PyMOL Python script that loads the backbone (N, CA, C, O; Angstrom):
from pymol import cmd

cmd.read_pdbstr("""\
ATOM      1  N   MET A   1     282.837 -28.768 -70.472  1.00  0.00           N
ATOM      2  CA  MET A   1     282.865 -28.486 -69.044  1.00  0.00           C
ATOM      3  C   MET A   1     283.369 -29.712 -68.296  1.00  0.00           C
ATOM      4  O   MET A   1     283.105 -30.849 -68.687  1.00  0.00           O
ATOM      5  N   TYR A   2     284.080 -29.468 -67.243  1.00  0.00           N
ATOM      6  CA  TYR A   2     284.657 -30.534 -66.435  1.00  0.00           C
ATOM      7  C   TYR A   2     283.866 -30.726 -65.141  1.00  0.00           C
ATOM      8  O   TYR A   2     283.228 -29.794 -64.652  1.00  0.00           O
ATOM      9  N   ASP A   3     283.911 -31.931 -64.597  1.00  0.00           N
ATOM     10  CA  ASP A   3     283.395 -32.205 -63.263  1.00  0.00           C
ATOM     11  C   ASP A   3     284.578 -32.060 -62.314  1.00  0.00           C
ATOM     12  O   ASP A   3     285.501 -32.874 -62.345  1.00  0.00           O
ATOM     13  N   LEU A   4     284.557 -31.025 -61.467  1.00  0.00           N
ATOM     14  CA  LEU A   4     285.716 -30.684 -60.626  1.00  0.00           C
ATOM     15  C   LEU A   4     285.366 -30.720 -59.144  1.00  0.00           C
ATOM     16  O   LEU A   4     284.391 -30.109 -58.706  1.00  0.00           O
ATOM     17  N   VAL A   5     286.176 -31.443 -58.383  1.00  0.00           N
ATOM     18  CA  VAL A   5     286.015 -31.512 -56.929  1.00  0.00           C
ATOM     19  C   VAL A   5     287.403 -31.373 -56.306  1.00  0.00           C
ATOM     20  O   VAL A   5     288.323 -32.121 -56.638  1.00  0.00           O
ATOM     21  N   LEU A   6     287.540 -30.413 -55.405  1.00  0.00           N
ATOM     22  CA  LEU A   6     288.805 -30.229 -54.691  1.00  0.00           C
ATOM     23  C   LEU A   6     288.661 -30.774 -53.275  1.00  0.00           C
ATOM     24  O   LEU A   6     287.811 -30.320 -52.508  1.00  0.00           O
ATOM     25  N   TYR A   7     289.484 -31.733 -52.941  1.00  0.00           N
ATOM     26  CA  TYR A   7     289.570 -32.262 -51.583  1.00  0.00           C
ATOM     27  C   TYR A   7     290.694 -31.503 -50.883  1.00  0.00           C
ATOM     28  O   TYR A   7     291.802 -31.377 -51.406  1.00  0.00           O
ATOM     29  N   TYR A   8     290.384 -31.001 -49.689  1.00  0.00           N
ATOM     30  CA  TYR A   8     291.336 -30.126 -48.997  1.00  0.00           C
ATOM     31  C   TYR A   8     291.037 -30.127 -47.508  1.00  0.00           C
ATOM     32  O   TYR A   8     290.052 -30.715 -47.061  1.00  0.00           O
ATOM     33  N   TYR A   9     291.897 -29.462 -46.744  1.00  0.00           N
ATOM     34  CA  TYR A   9     291.521 -29.020 -45.408  1.00  0.00           C
ATOM     35  C   TYR A   9     292.142 -27.653 -45.163  1.00  0.00           C
ATOM     36  O   TYR A   9     293.270 -27.394 -45.582  1.00  0.00           O
ATOM     37  N   PRO A  10     291.408 -26.784 -44.486  1.00  0.00           N
ATOM     38  CA  PRO A  10     291.745 -25.360 -44.406  1.00  0.00           C
ATOM     39  C   PRO A  10     293.086 -25.023 -43.779  1.00  0.00           C
ATOM     40  O   PRO A  10     293.665 -23.993 -44.125  1.00  0.00           O
ATOM     41  N   THR A  11     293.606 -25.840 -42.876  1.00  0.00           N
ATOM     42  CA  THR A  11     294.857 -25.487 -42.199  1.00  0.00           C
ATOM     43  C   THR A  11     296.096 -25.898 -42.983  1.00  0.00           C
ATOM     44  O   THR A  11     297.213 -25.560 -42.591  1.00  0.00           O
ATOM     45  N   CYS A  12     295.918 -26.614 -44.070  1.00  0.00           N
ATOM     46  CA  CYS A  12     297.046 -27.040 -44.910  1.00  0.00           C
ATOM     47  C   CYS A  12     297.507 -25.860 -45.773  1.00  0.00           C
ATOM     48  O   CYS A  12     296.706 -25.307 -46.527  1.00  0.00           O
ATOM     49  N   PRO A  13     298.785 -25.465 -45.677  1.00  0.00           N
ATOM     50  CA  PRO A  13     299.253 -24.307 -46.452  1.00  0.00           C
ATOM     51  C   PRO A  13     299.150 -24.507 -47.966  1.00  0.00           C
ATOM     52  O   PRO A  13     298.900 -23.550 -48.699  1.00  0.00           O
ATOM     53  N   TYR A  14     299.337 -25.725 -48.432  1.00  0.00           N
ATOM     54  CA  TYR A  14     299.232 -25.996 -49.872  1.00  0.00           C
ATOM     55  C   TYR A  14     297.780 -25.922 -50.332  1.00  0.00           C
ATOM     56  O   TYR A  14     297.487 -25.479 -51.443  1.00  0.00           O
ATOM     57  N   CYS A  15     296.882 -26.361 -49.462  1.00  0.00           N
ATOM     58  CA  CYS A  15     295.449 -26.242 -49.763  1.00  0.00           C
ATOM     59  C   CYS A  15     295.031 -24.774 -49.809  1.00  0.00           C
ATOM     60  O   CYS A  15     294.273 -24.363 -50.687  1.00  0.00           O
ATOM     61  N   ARG A  16     295.531 -23.996 -48.861  1.00  0.00           N
ATOM     62  CA  ARG A  16     295.202 -22.562 -48.841  1.00  0.00           C
ATOM     63  C   ARG A  16     295.691 -21.874 -50.114  1.00  0.00           C
ATOM     64  O   ARG A  16     295.017 -20.993 -50.650  1.00  0.00           O
ATOM     65  N   LYS A  17     296.854 -22.276 -50.588  1.00  0.00           N
ATOM     66  CA  LYS A  17     297.387 -21.712 -51.833  1.00  0.00           C
ATOM     67  C   LYS A  17     296.402 -21.949 -52.982  1.00  0.00           C
ATOM     68  O   LYS A  17     296.133 -21.044 -53.772  1.00  0.00           O
ATOM     69  N   VAL A  18     295.875 -23.156 -53.069  1.00  0.00           N
ATOM     70  CA  VAL A  18     294.935 -23.505 -54.147  1.00  0.00           C
ATOM     71  C   VAL A  18     293.590 -22.809 -53.944  1.00  0.00           C
ATOM     72  O   VAL A  18     293.031 -22.261 -54.894  1.00  0.00           O
ATOM     73  N   THR A  19     293.065 -22.823 -52.722  1.00  0.00           N
ATOM     74  CA  THR A  19     291.750 -22.201 -52.498  1.00  0.00           C
ATOM     75  C   THR A  19     291.812 -20.685 -52.692  1.00  0.00           C
ATOM     76  O   THR A  19     290.843 -20.087 -53.159  1.00  0.00           O
ATOM     77  N   LYS A  20     292.930 -20.060 -52.345  1.00  0.00           N
ATOM     78  CA  LYS A  20     293.075 -18.617 -52.606  1.00  0.00           C
ATOM     79  C   LYS A  20     293.076 -18.347 -54.113  1.00  0.00           C
ATOM     80  O   LYS A  20     292.467 -17.379 -54.568  1.00  0.00           O
ATOM     81  N   PHE A  21     293.750 -19.190 -54.880  1.00  0.00           N
ATOM     82  CA  PHE A  21     293.752 -19.047 -56.334  1.00  0.00           C
ATOM     83  C   PHE A  21     292.325 -19.195 -56.886  1.00  0.00           C
ATOM     84  O   PHE A  21     291.901 -18.430 -57.753  1.00  0.00           O
ATOM     85  N   ILE A  22     291.610 -20.174 -56.377  1.00  0.00           N
ATOM     86  CA  ILE A  22     290.217 -20.398 -56.802  1.00  0.00           C
ATOM     87  C   ILE A  22     289.371 -19.170 -56.493  1.00  0.00           C
ATOM     88  O   ILE A  22     288.602 -18.719 -57.342  1.00  0.00           O
ATOM     89  N   ASP A  23     289.505 -18.629 -55.292  1.00  0.00           N
ATOM     90  CA  ASP A  23     288.738 -17.445 -54.889  1.00  0.00           C
ATOM     91  C   ASP A  23     289.091 -16.226 -55.739  1.00  0.00           C
ATOM     92  O   ASP A  23     288.202 -15.511 -56.201  1.00  0.00           O
ATOM     93  N   ARG A  24     290.388 -15.990 -55.946  1.00  0.00           N
ATOM     94  CA  ARG A  24     290.818 -14.810 -56.714  1.00  0.00           C
ATOM     95  C   ARG A  24     290.308 -14.846 -58.157  1.00  0.00           C
ATOM     96  O   ARG A  24     290.086 -13.805 -58.776  1.00  0.00           O
ATOM     97  N   ASN A  25     290.127 -16.059 -58.680  1.00  0.00           N
ATOM     98  CA  ASN A  25     289.706 -16.198 -60.073  1.00  0.00           C
ATOM     99  C   ASN A  25     288.236 -16.570 -60.233  1.00  0.00           C
ATOM    100  O   ASN A  25     287.794 -16.923 -61.327  1.00  0.00           O
ATOM    101  N   ASP A  26     287.480 -16.488 -59.133  1.00  0.00           N
ATOM    102  CA  ASP A  26     286.031 -16.761 -59.152  1.00  0.00           C
ATOM    103  C   ASP A  26     285.692 -18.084 -59.826  1.00  0.00           C
ATOM    104  O   ASP A  26     284.794 -18.147 -60.665  1.00  0.00           O
ATOM    105  N   LEU A  27     286.405 -19.128 -59.461  1.00  0.00           N
ATOM    106  CA  LEU A  27     286.176 -20.449 -60.043  1.00  0.00           C
ATOM    107  C   LEU A  27     285.154 -21.207 -59.192  1.00  0.00           C
ATOM    108  O   LEU A  27     285.474 -22.203 -58.542  1.00  0.00           O
ATOM    109  N   ASP A  28     283.931 -20.714 -59.215  1.00  0.00           N
ATOM    110  CA  ASP A  28     282.890 -21.274 -58.354  1.00  0.00           C
ATOM    111  C   ASP A  28     282.299 -22.579 -58.882  1.00  0.00           C
ATOM    112  O   ASP A  28     281.415 -23.152 -58.247  1.00  0.00           O
ATOM    113  N   GLN A  29     282.773 -23.055 -60.029  1.00  0.00           N
ATOM    114  CA  GLN A  29     282.302 -24.330 -60.557  1.00  0.00           C
ATOM    115  C   GLN A  29     283.005 -25.520 -59.904  1.00  0.00           C
ATOM    116  O   GLN A  29     282.684 -26.671 -60.199  1.00  0.00           O
ATOM    117  N   ILE A  30     283.966 -25.241 -59.016  1.00  0.00           N
ATOM    118  CA  ILE A  30     284.708 -26.301 -58.340  1.00  0.00           C
ATOM    119  C   ILE A  30     284.048 -26.589 -56.991  1.00  0.00           C
ATOM    120  O   ILE A  30     283.910 -25.701 -56.151  1.00  0.00           O
ATOM    121  N   GLU A  31     283.648 -27.831 -56.804  1.00  0.00           N
ATOM    122  CA  GLU A  31     283.070 -28.242 -55.531  1.00  0.00           C
ATOM    123  C   GLU A  31     284.216 -28.452 -54.540  1.00  0.00           C
ATOM    124  O   GLU A  31     285.216 -29.093 -54.866  1.00  0.00           O
ATOM    125  N   LEU A  32     284.064 -27.911 -53.335  1.00  0.00           N
ATOM    126  CA  LEU A  32     285.093 -28.042 -52.300  1.00  0.00           C
ATOM    127  C   LEU A  32     284.641 -29.037 -51.249  1.00  0.00           C
ATOM    128  O   LEU A  32     283.515 -28.965 -50.757  1.00  0.00           O
ATOM    129  N   LYS A  33     285.528 -29.973 -50.903  1.00  0.00           N
ATOM    130  CA  LYS A  33     285.212 -30.963 -49.872  1.00  0.00           C
ATOM    131  C   LYS A  33     286.315 -30.967 -48.830  1.00  0.00           C
ATOM    132  O   LYS A  33     287.453 -31.345 -49.109  1.00  0.00           O
ATOM    133  N   ASN A  34     285.962 -30.539 -47.623  1.00  0.00           N
ATOM    134  CA  ASN A  34     286.890 -30.488 -46.495  1.00  0.00           C
ATOM    135  C   ASN A  34     286.949 -31.871 -45.855  1.00  0.00           C
ATOM    136  O   ASN A  34     285.985 -32.303 -45.224  1.00  0.00           O
ATOM    137  N   ILE A  35     288.070 -32.567 -46.012  1.00  0.00           N
ATOM    138  CA  ILE A  35     288.163 -33.940 -45.524  1.00  0.00           C
ATOM    139  C   ILE A  35     288.248 -34.025 -44.002  1.00  0.00           C
ATOM    140  O   ILE A  35     288.070 -35.108 -43.444  1.00  0.00           O
ATOM    141  N   ASN A  36     288.513 -32.921 -43.321  1.00  0.00           N
ATOM    142  CA  ASN A  36     288.532 -32.930 -41.853  1.00  0.00           C
ATOM    143  C   ASN A  36     287.132 -32.796 -41.275  1.00  0.00           C
ATOM    144  O   ASN A  36     286.906 -33.175 -40.126  1.00  0.00           O
ATOM    145  N   GLN A  37     286.198 -32.270 -42.037  1.00  0.00           N
ATOM    146  CA  GLN A  37     284.821 -32.095 -41.557  1.00  0.00           C
ATOM    147  C   GLN A  37     283.852 -33.096 -42.173  1.00  0.00           C
ATOM    148  O   GLN A  37     282.724 -33.235 -41.702  1.00  0.00           O
ATOM    149  N   ASP A  38     284.274 -33.784 -43.202  1.00  0.00           N
ATOM    150  CA  ASP A  38     283.383 -34.663 -43.960  1.00  0.00           C
ATOM    151  C   ASP A  38     284.046 -36.034 -44.125  1.00  0.00           C
ATOM    152  O   ASP A  38     284.892 -36.223 -44.999  1.00  0.00           O
ATOM    153  N   GLN A  39     283.652 -36.982 -43.278  1.00  0.00           N
ATOM    154  CA  GLN A  39     284.272 -38.310 -43.331  1.00  0.00           C
ATOM    155  C   GLN A  39     283.992 -39.018 -44.649  1.00  0.00           C
ATOM    156  O   GLN A  39     284.826 -39.781 -45.137  1.00  0.00           O
ATOM    157  N   LYS A  40     282.821 -38.767 -45.224  1.00  0.00           N
ATOM    158  CA  LYS A  40     282.488 -39.374 -46.513  1.00  0.00           C
ATOM    159  C   LYS A  40     283.466 -38.878 -47.588  1.00  0.00           C
ATOM    160  O   LYS A  40     283.927 -39.658 -48.421  1.00  0.00           O
ATOM    161  N   ALA A  41     283.776 -37.586 -47.562  1.00  0.00           N
ATOM    162  CA  ALA A  41     284.726 -37.013 -48.520  1.00  0.00           C
ATOM    163  C   ALA A  41     286.111 -37.616 -48.332  1.00  0.00           C
ATOM    164  O   ALA A  41     286.802 -37.914 -49.307  1.00  0.00           O
ATOM    165  N   GLU A  42     286.513 -37.795 -47.081  1.00  0.00           N
ATOM    166  CA  GLU A  42     287.812 -38.406 -46.803  1.00  0.00           C
ATOM    167  C   GLU A  42     287.858 -39.831 -47.371  1.00  0.00           C
ATOM    168  O   GLU A  42     288.853 -40.229 -47.976  1.00  0.00           O
ATOM    169  N   SER A  43     286.799 -40.577 -47.177  1.00  0.00           N
ATOM    170  CA  SER A  43     286.726 -41.946 -47.698  1.00  0.00           C
ATOM    171  C   SER A  43     286.763 -41.967 -49.221  1.00  0.00           C
ATOM    172  O   SER A  43     287.429 -42.811 -49.821  1.00  0.00           O
ATOM    173  N   GLU A  44     286.039 -41.025 -49.849  1.00  0.00           N
ATOM    174  CA  GLU A  44     286.043 -40.921 -51.321  1.00  0.00           C
ATOM    175  C   GLU A  44     287.459 -40.659 -51.831  1.00  0.00           C
ATOM    176  O   GLU A  44     287.912 -41.293 -52.785  1.00  0.00           O
ATOM    177  N   LEU A  45     288.149 -39.723 -51.188  1.00  0.00           N
ATOM    178  CA  LEU A  45     289.508 -39.361 -51.589  1.00  0.00           C
ATOM    179  C   LEU A  45     290.425 -40.584 -51.543  1.00  0.00           C
ATOM    180  O   LEU A  45     291.181 -40.838 -52.481  1.00  0.00           O
ATOM    181  N   ILE A  46     290.353 -41.328 -50.460  1.00  0.00           N
ATOM    182  CA  ILE A  46     291.216 -42.499 -50.299  1.00  0.00           C
ATOM    183  C   ILE A  46     290.818 -43.604 -51.278  1.00  0.00           C
ATOM    184  O   ILE A  46     291.677 -44.255 -51.872  1.00  0.00           O
ATOM    185  N   LYS A  47     289.522 -43.808 -51.440  1.00  0.00           N
ATOM    186  CA  LYS A  47     289.049 -44.878 -52.330  1.00  0.00           C
ATOM    187  C   LYS A  47     289.461 -44.629 -53.782  1.00  0.00           C
ATOM    188  O   LYS A  47     289.972 -45.530 -54.446  1.00  0.00           O
ATOM    189  N   VAL A  48     289.242 -43.426 -54.266  1.00  0.00           N
ATOM    190  CA  VAL A  48     289.514 -43.130 -55.671  1.00  0.00           C
ATOM    191  C   VAL A  48     290.980 -42.766 -55.894  1.00  0.00           C
ATOM    192  O   VAL A  48     291.592 -43.219 -56.861  1.00  0.00           O
ATOM    193  N   GLY A  49     291.539 -41.958 -55.014  1.00  0.00           N
ATOM    194  CA  GLY A  49     292.915 -41.499 -55.196  1.00  0.00           C
ATOM    195  C   GLY A  49     293.968 -42.435 -54.637  1.00  0.00           C
ATOM    196  O   GLY A  49     295.132 -42.376 -55.030  1.00  0.00           O
ATOM    197  N   GLY A  50     293.558 -43.304 -53.717  1.00  0.00           N
ATOM    198  CA  GLY A  50     294.491 -44.261 -53.151  1.00  0.00           C
ATOM    199  C   GLY A  50     295.295 -43.755 -51.968  1.00  0.00           C
ATOM    200  O   GLY A  50     296.071 -44.507 -51.379  1.00  0.00           O
ATOM    201  N   LYS A  51     295.118 -42.487 -51.611  1.00  0.00           N
ATOM    202  CA  LYS A  51     295.849 -41.923 -50.468  1.00  0.00           C
ATOM    203  C   LYS A  51     295.099 -40.720 -49.926  1.00  0.00           C
ATOM    204  O   LYS A  51     294.187 -40.195 -50.565  1.00  0.00           O
ATOM    205  N   ARG A  52     295.505 -40.284 -48.715  1.00  0.00           N
ATOM    206  CA  ARG A  52     294.837 -39.169 -48.024  1.00  0.00           C
ATOM    207  C   ARG A  52     295.642 -37.874 -48.221  1.00  0.00           C
ATOM    208  O   ARG A  52     295.803 -37.096 -47.281  1.00  0.00           O
ATOM    209  N   GLN A  53     296.124 -37.657 -49.384  1.00  0.00           N
ATOM    210  CA  GLN A  53     296.949 -36.474 -49.663  1.00  0.00           C
ATOM    211  C   GLN A  53     296.075 -35.346 -50.201  1.00  0.00           C
ATOM    212  O   GLN A  53     295.269 -35.544 -51.110  1.00  0.00           O
ATOM    213  N   VAL A  54     296.249 -34.167 -49.624  1.00  0.00           N
ATOM    214  CA  VAL A  54     295.564 -32.971 -50.101  1.00  0.00           C
ATOM    215  C   VAL A  54     296.595 -31.884 -50.338  1.00  0.00           C
ATOM    216  O   VAL A  54     297.664 -31.924 -49.728  1.00  0.00           O
ATOM    217  N   PRO A  55     296.319 -30.919 -51.196  1.00  0.00           N
ATOM    218  CA  PRO A  55     295.108 -30.810 -51.994  1.00  0.00           C
ATOM    219  C   PRO A  55     295.093 -31.846 -53.117  1.00  0.00           C
ATOM    220  O   PRO A  55     296.130 -32.272 -53.626  1.00  0.00           O
ATOM    221  N   CYS A  56     293.880 -32.227 -53.473  1.00  0.00           N
ATOM    222  CA  CYS A  56     293.695 -33.150 -54.584  1.00  0.00           C
ATOM    223  C   CYS A  56     292.487 -32.676 -55.382  1.00  0.00           C
ATOM    224  O   CYS A  56     291.374 -32.600 -54.861  1.00  0.00           O
ATOM    225  N   LEU A  57     292.718 -32.365 -56.627  1.00  0.00           N
ATOM    226  CA  LEU A  57     291.633 -31.948 -57.513  1.00  0.00           C
ATOM    227  C   LEU A  57     291.235 -33.141 -58.370  1.00  0.00           C
ATOM    228  O   LEU A  57     292.049 -33.682 -59.119  1.00  0.00           O
ATOM    229  N   PHE A  58     289.980 -33.544 -58.252  1.00  0.00           N
ATOM    230  CA  PHE A  58     289.460 -34.593 -59.115  1.00  0.00           C
ATOM    231  C   PHE A  58     288.890 -33.921 -60.357  1.00  0.00           C
ATOM    232  O   PHE A  58     287.992 -33.083 -60.272  1.00  0.00           O
ATOM    233  N   ILE A  59     289.425 -34.301 -61.507  1.00  0.00           N
ATOM    234  CA  ILE A  59     288.985 -33.774 -62.798  1.00  0.00           C
ATOM    235  C   ILE A  59     288.319 -34.935 -63.517  1.00  0.00           C
ATOM    236  O   ILE A  59     288.986 -35.863 -63.973  1.00  0.00           O
ATOM    237  N   ASP A  60     286.992 -34.873 -63.614  1.00  0.00           N
ATOM    238  CA  ASP A  60     286.238 -35.993 -64.194  1.00  0.00           C
ATOM    239  C   ASP A  60     286.656 -37.317 -63.550  1.00  0.00           C
ATOM    240  O   ASP A  60     286.917 -38.302 -64.240  1.00  0.00           O
ATOM    241  N   ASP A  61     286.712 -37.320 -62.229  1.00  0.00           N
ATOM    242  CA  ASP A  61     287.029 -38.497 -61.405  1.00  0.00           C
ATOM    243  C   ASP A  61     288.482 -38.966 -61.488  1.00  0.00           C
ATOM    244  O   ASP A  61     288.797 -40.063 -61.029  1.00  0.00           O
ATOM    245  N   GLU A  62     289.359 -38.167 -62.057  1.00  0.00           N
ATOM    246  CA  GLU A  62     290.791 -38.485 -62.097  1.00  0.00           C
ATOM    247  C   GLU A  62     291.526 -37.546 -61.136  1.00  0.00           C
ATOM    248  O   GLU A  62     291.395 -36.328 -61.256  1.00  0.00           O
ATOM    249  N   PRO A  63     292.301 -38.088 -60.180  1.00  0.00           N
ATOM    250  CA  PRO A  63     292.965 -37.232 -59.197  1.00  0.00           C
ATOM    251  C   PRO A  63     294.200 -36.520 -59.746  1.00  0.00           C
ATOM    252  O   PRO A  63     294.985 -37.087 -60.507  1.00  0.00           O
ATOM    253  N   LEU A  64     294.346 -35.268 -59.338  1.00  0.00           N
ATOM    254  CA  LEU A  64     295.551 -34.485 -59.625  1.00  0.00           C
ATOM    255  C   LEU A  64     296.038 -33.921 -58.296  1.00  0.00           C
ATOM    256  O   LEU A  64     295.304 -33.212 -57.609  1.00  0.00           O
ATOM    257  N   TYR A  65     297.271 -34.238 -57.939  1.00  0.00           N
ATOM    258  CA  TYR A  65     297.860 -33.800 -56.675  1.00  0.00           C
ATOM    259  C   TYR A  65     298.856 -32.669 -56.920  1.00  0.00           C
ATOM    260  O   TYR A  65     299.161 -32.319 -58.060  1.00  0.00           O
ATOM    261  N   GLU A  66     299.346 -32.117 -55.835  1.00  0.00           N
ATOM    262  CA  GLU A  66     300.357 -31.056 -55.825  1.00  0.00           C
ATOM    263  C   GLU A  66     299.745 -29.702 -56.186  1.00  0.00           C
ATOM    264  O   GLU A  66     299.172 -29.529 -57.261  1.00  0.00           O
ATOM    265  N   SER A  67     299.878 -28.764 -55.279  1.00  0.00           N
ATOM    266  CA  SER A  67     299.253 -27.448 -55.442  1.00  0.00           C
ATOM    267  C   SER A  67     299.681 -26.739 -56.723  1.00  0.00           C
ATOM    268  O   SER A  67     298.844 -26.161 -57.416  1.00  0.00           O
ATOM    269  N   ASP A  68     300.960 -26.776 -57.042  1.00  0.00           N
ATOM    270  CA  ASP A  68     301.424 -26.093 -58.256  1.00  0.00           C
ATOM    271  C   ASP A  68     300.853 -26.732 -59.518  1.00  0.00           C
ATOM    272  O   ASP A  68     300.516 -26.033 -60.473  1.00  0.00           O
ATOM    273  N   ASP A  69     300.745 -28.064 -59.522  1.00  0.00           N
ATOM    274  CA  ASP A  69     300.165 -28.761 -60.675  1.00  0.00           C
ATOM    275  C   ASP A  69     298.681 -28.437 -60.820  1.00  0.00           C
ATOM    276  O   ASP A  69     298.179 -28.262 -61.930  1.00  0.00           O
ATOM    277  N   ILE A  70     297.988 -28.358 -59.686  1.00  0.00           N
ATOM    278  CA  ILE A  70     296.559 -28.019 -59.708  1.00  0.00           C
ATOM    279  C   ILE A  70     296.367 -26.604 -60.248  1.00  0.00           C
ATOM    280  O   ILE A  70     295.529 -26.380 -61.121  1.00  0.00           O
ATOM    281  N   ILE A  71     297.131 -25.664 -59.735  1.00  0.00           N
ATOM    282  CA  ILE A  71     297.009 -24.270 -60.178  1.00  0.00           C
ATOM    283  C   ILE A  71     297.363 -24.151 -61.660  1.00  0.00           C
ATOM    284  O   ILE A  71     296.698 -23.427 -62.401  1.00  0.00           O
ATOM    285  N   SER A  72     298.384 -24.846 -62.084  1.00  0.00           N
ATOM    286  CA  SER A  72     298.764 -24.835 -63.496  1.00  0.00           C
ATOM    287  C   SER A  72     297.629 -25.368 -64.369  1.00  0.00           C
ATOM    288  O   SER A  72     297.337 -24.799 -65.421  1.00  0.00           O
ATOM    289  N   TRP A  73     296.988 -26.457 -63.939  1.00  0.00           N
ATOM    290  CA  TRP A  73     295.869 -27.018 -64.702  1.00  0.00           C
ATOM    291  C   TRP A  73     294.708 -26.026 -64.749  1.00  0.00           C
ATOM    292  O   TRP A  73     294.102 -25.822 -65.801  1.00  0.00           O
ATOM    293  N   LEU A  74     294.406 -25.418 -63.620  1.00  0.00           N
ATOM    294  CA  LEU A  74     293.309 -24.442 -63.553  1.00  0.00           C
ATOM    295  C   LEU A  74     293.581 -23.257 -64.482  1.00  0.00           C
ATOM    296  O   LEU A  74     292.687 -22.806 -65.199  1.00  0.00           O
ATOM    297  N   LYS A  75     294.820 -22.755 -64.466  1.00  0.00           N
ATOM    298  CA  LYS A  75     295.193 -21.645 -65.347  1.00  0.00           C
ATOM    299  C   LYS A  75     295.021 -22.037 -66.810  1.00  0.00           C
ATOM    300  O   LYS A  75     294.517 -21.247 -67.609  1.00  0.00           O
ATOM    301  N   SER A  76     295.432 -23.233 -67.162  1.00  0.00           N
ATOM    302  CA  SER A  76     295.383 -23.681 -68.567  1.00  0.00           C
ATOM    303  C   SER A  76     293.968 -23.971 -69.051  1.00  0.00           C
ATOM    304  O   SER A  76     293.674 -23.815 -70.236  1.00  0.00           O
ATOM    305  N   ASN A  77     293.087 -24.393 -68.141  1.00  0.00           N
ATOM    306  CA  ASN A  77     291.790 -24.880 -68.562  1.00  0.00           C
ATOM    307  C   ASN A  77     290.594 -24.015 -68.173  1.00  0.00           C
ATOM    308  O   ASN A  77     289.536 -24.115 -68.794  1.00  0.00           O
ATOM    309  N   LEU A  78     290.746 -23.168 -67.157  1.00  0.00           N
ATOM    310  CA  LEU A  78     289.585 -22.417 -66.679  1.00  0.00           C
ATOM    311  C   LEU A  78     289.762 -20.909 -66.646  1.00  0.00           C
ATOM    312  O   LEU A  78     288.784 -20.172 -66.772  1.00  0.00           O
ATOM    313  N   VAL A  79     290.975 -20.442 -66.481  1.00  0.00           N
ATOM    314  CA  VAL A  79     291.207 -18.999 -66.314  1.00  0.00           C
ATOM    315  C   VAL A  79     291.425 -18.370 -67.686  1.00  0.00           C
ATOM    316  O   VAL A  79     292.305 -18.771 -68.448  1.00  0.00           O
ATOM    317  N   GLU A  80     290.606 -17.385 -67.969  1.00  0.00           N
ATOM    318  CA  GLU A  80     290.730 -16.674 -69.253  1.00  0.00           C
ATOM    319  C   GLU A  80     291.656 -15.476 -69.078  1.00  0.00           C
ATOM    320  O   GLU A  80     291.601 -14.773 -68.069  1.00  0.00           O
ATOM    321  N   ASP A  81     292.502 -15.257 -70.074  1.00  0.00           N
ATOM    322  CA  ASP A  81     293.430 -14.110 -70.023  1.00  0.00           C
ATOM    323  C   ASP A  81     292.732 -12.800 -70.267  1.00  0.00           C
ATOM    324  O   ASP A  81     293.371 -11.748 -70.257  1.00  0.00           O
TER     325      ASP A  81
END
""", "prot")
cmd.dss("prot")
cmd.show_as("cartoon", "prot")
cmd.util.cbc("prot")
cmd.orient("prot")
């Protein structure tokens, strides 16, 4: 099992793409952190990832950016055929 945290904000179209994928596939093991509502989450994202870019999926504390890369990782590791 992985420790998964998605940093996002709801009005970002790339974030919405990822969160819709998460919802459609019932991936409720992913913790969601809205960086526009949670300053601590924003600080964590910048401290660990080095930038304020979203969406960013932390996989065992390692950042993965880009919506297509995140969805591809989720499909390969969490979504069962």
